[in-house]
C-alpha positions as CSV (number, residue, x, y, z in Angstrom):
1,X,-19.5,-10.3,24.8
2,X,-16.5,-12.3,25.9
3,X,-13.3,-12.9,23.9
4,X,-10.5,-15.5,24.1
5,X,-6.9,-14.4,24.2
6,X,-6.6,-15.3,20.5
7,X,-9.1,-12.8,19.5
8,X,-10.3,-15.1,16.7
9,X,-13.9,-14.9,15.7
10,X,-16.0,-18.0,15.7
11,X,-14.1,-19.4,18.9
12,X,-17.1,-18.9,21.3
13,X,-16.3,-15.3,22.0
14,X,-19.8,-13.9,21.2
15,X,-18.3,-11.2,19.1
16,X,-20.3,-10.6,15.9
17,X,-18.2,-11.4,12.7
18,X,-17.9,-8.9,9.9
19,X,-20.9,-8.9,7.5
20,X,-20.4,-8.7,3.8
21,X,-21.7,-5.1,3.9
22,X,-19.4,-4.0,6.6
23,X,-16.4,-5.6,4.8
24,X,-17.3,-3.7,1.6
25,X,-17.6,-0.3,3.6
26,X,-14.2,-1.1,5.1
27,X,-12.8,-1.6,1.6
28,X,-14.4,1.6,0.5
29,X,-12.8,3.4,3.4
30,X,-9.3,1.6,2.5
31,X,-9.8,2.9,-1.0
32,X,-10.2,6.6,-0.2
33,X,-7.6,6.8,2.4
34,X,-5.0,5.0,0.3
35,X,-5.7,7.0,-2.8
36,X,-4.1,10.1,-1.4
37,X,-0.7,8.9,-1.9
38,X,-1.2,8.2,-5.6
39,X,-2.7,11.3,-7.0
40,X,0.8,12.6,-7.7
41,X,1.5,9.8,-10.3
42,X,-0.1,11.0,-13.4
43,X,0.2,14.8,-12.4
44,X,3.9,14.7,-11.4
45,X,5.0,16.5,-14.5
46,X,2.2,19.1,-14.1
47,X,3.1,19.8,-10.5
48,X,6.9,20.1,-11.4
49,X,6.2,22.5,-14.2
50,X,3.9,24.7,-12.1
51,X,6.4,24.9,-9.3
52,X,9.4,25.0,-11.7
53,X,11.3,22.1,-10.4
54,X,13.4,19.3,-11.9
55,X,12.3,15.6,-12.1
56,X,14.8,14.6,-9.2
57,X,13.4,17.5,-7.0
58,X,9.6,16.6,-7.7
59,X,10.7,13.0,-6.9
60,X,11.1,14.3,-3.2
61,X,7.3,14.6,-3.0
62,X,6.5,10.7,-3.4
63,X,9.8,9.7,-1.6
64,X,9.3,11.8,1.5
65,X,5.6,10.8,1.7
66,X,6.5,7.2,1.7
67,X,9.3,7.5,4.2
68,X,7.1,9.6,6.4
69,X,4.4,7.0,6.3
70,X,7.1,4.4,7.4
71,X,7.7,6.7,10.3
72,X,4.1,7.2,11.1
73,X,3.6,3.4,11.0
74,X,6.5,2.7,13.4
75,X,5.4,5.4,15.9
76,X,1.6,5.2,15.5
77,X,0.4,1.8,14.4
78,X,1.6,-0.1,17.5
79,X,-1.1,2.0,19.3
80,X,-3.7,-0.3,17.5
81,X,-2.7,-3.0,20.1
82,X,-3.7,-0.6,22.9
83,X,-6.4,1.6,21.7
84,X,-9.4,1.3,19.7
85,X,-8.9,0.9,16.1
86,X,-12.1,2.9,15.6
87,X,-10.8,5.9,17.4
88,X,-7.3,5.7,15.7
89,X,-8.6,5.3,12.2
90,X,-10.9,8.4,12.6
91,X,-8.1,10.5,14.1
92,X,-5.6,9.6,11.4
93,X,-8.2,10.2,8.7
94,X,-8.6,13.6,10.0
95,X,-4.8,14.2,9.9
96,X,-4.9,13.1,6.1
97,X,-7.6,15.6,5.5
98,X,-5.5,18.5,6.9
99,X,-2.6,17.5,4.8
100,X,-4.7,17.4,1.5
101,X,-6.2,21.0,2.2
102,X,-2.7,22.4,2.6
103,X,-1.4,20.7,-0.5
104,X,-4.4,22.0,-2.5
105,X,-3.7,25.6,-1.5
106,X,0.2,25.6,-1.3
107,X,1.9,28.4,-3.3
108,X,5.3,27.3,-2.3
109,X,6.9,23.9,-3.5
110,X,8.4,23.3,-0.2
111,X,5.1,23.9,1.7
112,X,3.6,21.2,-0.8
113,X,6.4,18.8,0.1
114,X,5.8,19.6,3.7
115,X,2.0,18.9,3.5
116,X,2.6,15.8,1.4
117,X,5.1,14.5,4.0
118,X,2.6,15.4,6.9
119,X,-0.1,13.4,4.7
120,X,2.1,10.3,4.5
121,X,2.8,10.4,8.3
122,X,-0.9,10.3,9.0
123,X,-1.7,7.5,6.4
124,X,-2.2,4.9,9.2
125,X,-5.8,4.0,8.6
126,X,-5.5,1.5,5.8
127,X,-3.0,-0.5,7.8
128,X,-5.3,-0.7,11.0
129,X,-8.0,-2.1,8.8
130,X,-6.4,-5.5,8.0
131,X,-5.7,-6.3,11.7
132,X,-9.1,-5.1,12.7
133,X,-10.8,-7.3,10.1
134,X,-8.6,-10.4,10.8
135,X,-10.0,-10.3,14.4
136,X,-13.4,-10.5,12.9
137,X,-13.4,-13.2,10.2
138,X,-12.9,-17.0,10.4
139,X,-9.4,-18.2,9.9
140,X,-10.3,-20.0,6.9
141,X,-11.7,-16.8,5.3
142,X,-8.7,-14.7,6.0
143,X,-7.4,-14.7,2.5
144,X,-10.6,-13.7,1.1
145,X,-11.1,-10.8,3.6
146,X,-7.6,-9.7,3.0
147,X,-8.1,-9.8,-0.7
148,X,-11.4,-7.9,-0.4
149,X,-9.6,-5.0,1.5
150,X,-6.7,-5.1,-1.0
151,X,-9.3,-4.8,-3.8
152,X,-10.6,-1.6,-2.1
153,X,-7.0,-0.4,-2.0
154,X,-6.5,-1.2,-5.6
155,X,-10.0,0.5,-6.6
156,X,-8.5,3.6,-4.6
157,X,-5.3,3.7,-6.5
158,X,-7.1,3.1,-9.8
159,X,-9.5,6.0,-9.2
160,X,-6.7,8.3,-7.9
161,X,-4.4,7.7,-10.9
162,X,-7.0,7.7,-13.7
163,X,-9.0,10.6,-12.2
164,X,-6.0,12.6,-11.2
165,X,-4.8,12.5,-14.8
166,X,-8.0,13.5,-16.4
167,X,-8.7,16.3,-13.8
168,X,-5.1,17.6,-13.8
169,X,-5.0,17.8,-17.6
170,X,-8.4,19.5,-18.1
171,X,-9.0,21.4,-14.7
172,X,-5.5,21.8,-13.2
173,X,-3.7,19.8,-10.7
174,X,-5.1,21.7,-7.7
175,X,-8.7,20.5,-8.3
176,X,-7.2,16.9,-7.8
177,X,-6.6,17.8,-4.1
178,X,-9.8,19.9,-3.7
179,X,-11.7,16.8,-4.9
180,X,-9.6,14.4,-2.7
181,X,-10.1,16.6,0.5
182,X,-13.9,16.5,0.0
183,X,-14.0,12.7,-0.3
184,X,-11.7,12.5,2.7
185,X,-14.1,14.6,4.8
186,X,-16.8,12.1,4.0
187,X,-14.7,9.1,5.0
188,X,-13.7,10.8,8.3
189,X,-17.2,11.2,9.2
190,X,-18.1,7.5,8.0
191,X,-15.4,5.6,9.9
192,X,-17.0,5.9,13.4
193,X,-20.2,4.5,12.1
194,X,-18.8,1.3,10.5
195,X,-16.2,0.2,13.0
196,X,-16.6,-1.3,16.4
197,X,-14.8,0.0,19.5
198,X,-12.4,-2.2,21.5
199,X,-14.4,-4.9,23.4
200,X,-13.8,-4.3,27.1
201,X,-13.6,-8.2,27.7
202,X,-10.9,-8.5,24.9
203,X,-7.4,-9.5,25.9
204,X,-5.6,-7.0,27.8
205,X,-3.4,-4.6,25.9
206,X,0.4,-4.8,26.1
207,X,1.7,-3.3,29.5
208,X,4.0,-0.3,29.9
209,X,4.1,3.2,28.6
210,X,4.1,4.5,25.1
211,X,7.9,4.1,24.4
212,X,7.8,0.6,25.8
213,X,4.9,-0.2,23.5
214,X,6.7,1.1,20.5
215,X,10.0,-0.7,21.4
216,X,7.9,-3.8,22.0
217,X,7.9,-4.3,18.3
218,X,11.5,-5.5,18.2
219,X,11.3,-8.4,20.7
220,X,8.0,-9.5,18.9
221,X,9.8,-9.4,15.5
222,X,12.7,-11.4,17.0
223,X,10.1,-14.2,17.9
224,X,8.6,-14.0,14.4
225,X,11.5,-13.3,12.1
226,X,9.7,-14.2,8.9
227,X,7.9,-10.9,9.1
228,X,11.2,-9.1,8.2
229,X,11.5,-11.2,5.2
230,X,8.0,-10.8,4.2
231,X,8.3,-6.9,4.7
232,X,11.5,-6.7,2.6
233,X,9.8,-8.7,-0.2
234,X,6.8,-6.3,-0.2
235,X,9.3,-3.4,0.2
236,X,10.8,-4.4,-3.1
237,X,7.5,-5.1,-4.9
238,X,6.0,-1.7,-3.8
239,X,9.4,0.0,-5.0
240,X,9.0,-1.7,-8.4
241,X,5.4,-0.4,-8.6
242,X,6.3,3.1,-7.8
243,X,9.5,3.2,-9.8
244,X,7.5,2.0,-12.9
245,X,4.5,4.3,-12.5
246,X,6.5,7.5,-11.6
247,X,8.9,6.8,-14.5
248,X,5.9,6.4,-16.8
249,X,4.5,9.9,-15.6
250,X,7.7,11.4,-16.7
251,X,8.3,9.2,-19.8
252,X,5.0,9.5,-21.4
253,X,4.7,13.2,-20.9
254,X,8.3,13.8,-22.3
255,X,8.9,15.3,-25.7
256,X,10.0,11.9,-27.0
257,X,6.5,10.4,-26.2
258,X,4.3,13.7,-26.3
259,X,1.3,12.5,-24.4
260,X,-0.6,14.3,-21.8
261,X,-1.3,13.6,-18.0
262,X,-4.6,12.2,-18.8
263,X,-3.0,9.4,-21.0
264,X,-1.0,8.4,-18.0
265,X,-4.1,8.1,-16.0
266,X,-6.0,6.2,-18.8
267,X,-3.1,3.7,-18.8
268,X,-3.5,3.2,-15.0
269,X,-7.0,1.9,-15.7
270,X,-5.3,-1.4,-16.4
271,X,-5.8,-1.8,-12.6
272,X,-9.4,-2.4,-13.3
273,X,-8.4,-6.0,-14.0
274,X,-7.4,-6.3,-10.3
275,X,-10.9,-5.6,-9.1
276,X,-12.0,-8.9,-10.8
277,X,-8.8,-11.0,-10.3
278,X,-7.4,-10.1,-6.8
279,X,-10.2,-11.8,-4.8
280,X,-9.9,-14.9,-6.8
281,X,-6.1,-14.8,-6.6
282,X,-6.5,-14.4,-2.9
283,X,-8.6,-17.6,-2.8
284,X,-5.9,-19.4,-4.8
285,X,-3.4,-18.3,-2.2
286,X,-5.4,-19.9,0.6
287,X,-5.3,-23.2,-1.4
288,X,-1.6,-22.9,-2.6
289,X,-0.1,-21.5,0.6
290,X,1.3,-17.9,0.7
291,X,5.0,-18.9,0.3
292,X,4.6,-21.1,-2.8
293,X,2.2,-18.6,-4.3
294,X,4.6,-15.8,-3.9
295,X,7.4,-17.6,-5.6
296,X,5.2,-18.1,-8.6
297,X,4.0,-14.6,-8.9
298,X,7.6,-13.2,-8.3
299,X,8.7,-15.0,-11.5
300,X,5.9,-13.7,-13.4
301,X,6.6,-10.2,-12.2
302,X,10.3,-10.5,-13.2
303,X,9.1,-11.5,-16.7
304,X,7.1,-8.5,-17.0
305,X,9.7,-6.1,-15.7
306,X,12.3,-7.4,-18.2
307,X,9.8,-6.6,-21.0
308,X,9.5,-2.9,-20.0
309,X,12.9,-1.9,-21.2
310,X,12.3,-3.5,-24.6
311,X,8.9,-2.1,-25.2
312,X,9.2,1.4,-23.8
313,X,9.2,3.1,-27.1
314,X,5.6,2.3,-27.8
315,X,2.5,3.1,-25.6
316,X,0.6,0.2,-27.0
317,X,3.4,-2.5,-26.4
318,X,3.7,-1.2,-22.9
319,X,0.3,-2.2,-22.1
320,X,1.3,-6.0,-22.2
321,X,4.0,-6.1,-19.4
322,X,1.8,-3.5,-17.4
323,X,-1.1,-5.8,-17.4
324,X,1.0,-8.6,-16.1
325,X,2.6,-6.3,-13.4
326,X,-0.8,-5.2,-12.3
327,X,-2.1,-8.8,-12.2
328,X,0.5,-10.2,-9.9
329,X,1.6,-7.0,-7.8
330,X,-1.2,-7.1,-5.3
331,X,-0.8,-10.8,-4.5
332,X,2.8,-10.1,-3.3
333,X,1.3,-8.0,-0.5
334,X,-1.5,-10.4,0.2
335,X,0.8,-13.5,0.4
336,X,3.2,-11.4,2.6
337,X,0.3,-10.4,5.0
338,X,-0.9,-13.9,5.2
339,X,2.4,-15.2,6.5
340,X,1.7,-13.4,9.9
341,X,-1.9,-12.5,10.2
342,X,-2.8,-15.9,11.5
343,X,-0.6,-15.4,14.6
344,X,-2.2,-14.3,18.0
345,X,-4.3,-11.3,17.7
346,X,-2.3,-9.4,20.3
347,X,0.7,-9.2,18.2
348,X,-0.6,-8.7,14.8
349,X,-0.7,-4.9,14.7
350,X,2.9,-4.7,15.8
351,X,3.9,-7.4,13.3
352,X,1.9,-5.3,10.7
353,X,4.0,-2.3,11.9
354,X,7.3,-3.9,11.1
355,X,6.0,-5.1,7.7
356,X,4.6,-1.8,6.5
357,X,7.7,0.1,7.8
358,X,9.9,-2.0,5.4
359,X,7.3,-1.7,2.7
360,X,7.4,2.0,2.7
361,X,11.0,2.4,3.3
362,X,11.5,0.4,0.1
363,X,8.7,2.4,-1.7
364,X,10.3,5.8,-0.7
365,X,13.8,5.0,-1.7
366,X,12.5,3.5,-5.0
367,X,10.5,6.7,-5.6
368,X,13.4,9.0,-5.5
369,X,15.7,6.5,-7.2
370,X,13.3,6.2,-10.2
371,X,13.0,10.0,-10.7
372,X,16.7,10.5,-10.3
373,X,17.5,7.7,-12.6
374,X,15.0,9.0,-15.2
375,X,16.5,12.4,-15.1
376,X,20.0,10.9,-15.9
377,X,19.4,7.8,-17.9
378,X,15.7,8.2,-19.2
379,X,13.1,5.4,-19.4
380,X,15.7,2.6,-19.9
381,X,17.4,3.6,-16.7
382,X,14.1,3.3,-14.8
383,X,13.4,-0.1,-16.4
384,X,16.9,-1.4,-15.4
385,X,16.3,-0.2,-11.8
386,X,13.0,-2.1,-11.8
387,X,14.8,-5.1,-13.2
388,X,17.4,-5.2,-10.4
389,X,14.7,-4.9,-7.7
390,X,12.6,-7.6,-9.3
391,X,15.6,-10.0,-9.4
392,X,16.3,-9.6,-5.7
393,X,12.5,-10.1,-4.8
394,X,12.6,-13.4,-6.6
395,X,15.8,-14.5,-4.7
396,X,14.1,-13.6,-1.4
397,X,10.9,-15.3,-2.2
398,X,12.8,-18.6,-2.8
399,X,14.6,-18.0,0.6
400,X,11.3,-17.5,2.3
401,X,10.2,-21.1,1.4
402,X,12.2,-22.4,4.4
403,X,9.5,-20.9,6.4
404,X,6.7,-23.1,4.8
405,X,5.2,-25.3,7.4
406,X,4.6,-28.0,4.6
407,X,8.3,-28.1,3.9
408,X,9.1,-28.3,7.7
409,X,6.7,-31.2,8.2
410,X,8.3,-33.2,5.4
411,X,11.8,-32.5,6.8
């Protein structure tokens, strides 16, 4: 097989494009490796009670997990432009497996926090997969392929939150992590069978040693500054998602509301809608253009966030804004990735590095802020935090329109 420097399938390089079956298996793998960060959402109150810690202390678990993920992305994801995605994905999946095992058996809160942090640092596989797939699909199918992988991620988040809520309530929170470790073992063994190694005739990897490879992210980002804006927007969007659902995990299980962790999980089943809507919305973004689509959905998200504060006293009324949030949330990520995944294949993984680092810095800060605000101001404080983040996201989405090629051509 031969490959042009662009690495784009269908350009006469002889590389076999992804089949539908392979893409679905990658989506399944993305679901499993992503799910590990979200088991904590419905069981956060159970874990806090078992270890005897406060809401702000338990907030360190998701916060440090997300910040460690950002560090792992920065230090490890650039290796995807040099080494086989297949080897790296398998190695990092094994790292996640180790973290889950320690979390399941931890008897100290700080050991649990440390294992969760290591788990976050090892969660690189989901972010290797989009760049891997982008080199093996036709350019006009990029939105659909990205949406399929995103649907897998959504499915993983859904199963993690719904399943963890039920298992945590009826069997205990440790069984959540026993089960997660078992499924993670399966994926660690599966990944080498469904991914191809690096093609020897592919464009040469970036020159230099490891430090120069990591630091090469900065000049590439300077050449493509829009990735910083897309990453900041996604960081805000992800922060809103985490703030809302961590706040709900504490709010619904509080004496005021009186529900169990399983109810939090059942409420997360709203994400089922995304399994049907996300691929179609990805195709809509292909037609509309990622930047214009992002403006529209950011306004829809802001509307939903504003409603959270007014409807927080009722579980049934909360369903309305949560449906809207879940509908548009994944498309913020899809449109953000679409702004740079059409660039040359040799820089995509490092651009993805910058994007994901910003995403998880935003998510980590919002995770801790949400639990701290809830401890001091309750649900309305969490809702106000989410509203402020959403307003900033809308503003940045409008600013990003200046990068739209259609607007540039008109000018």
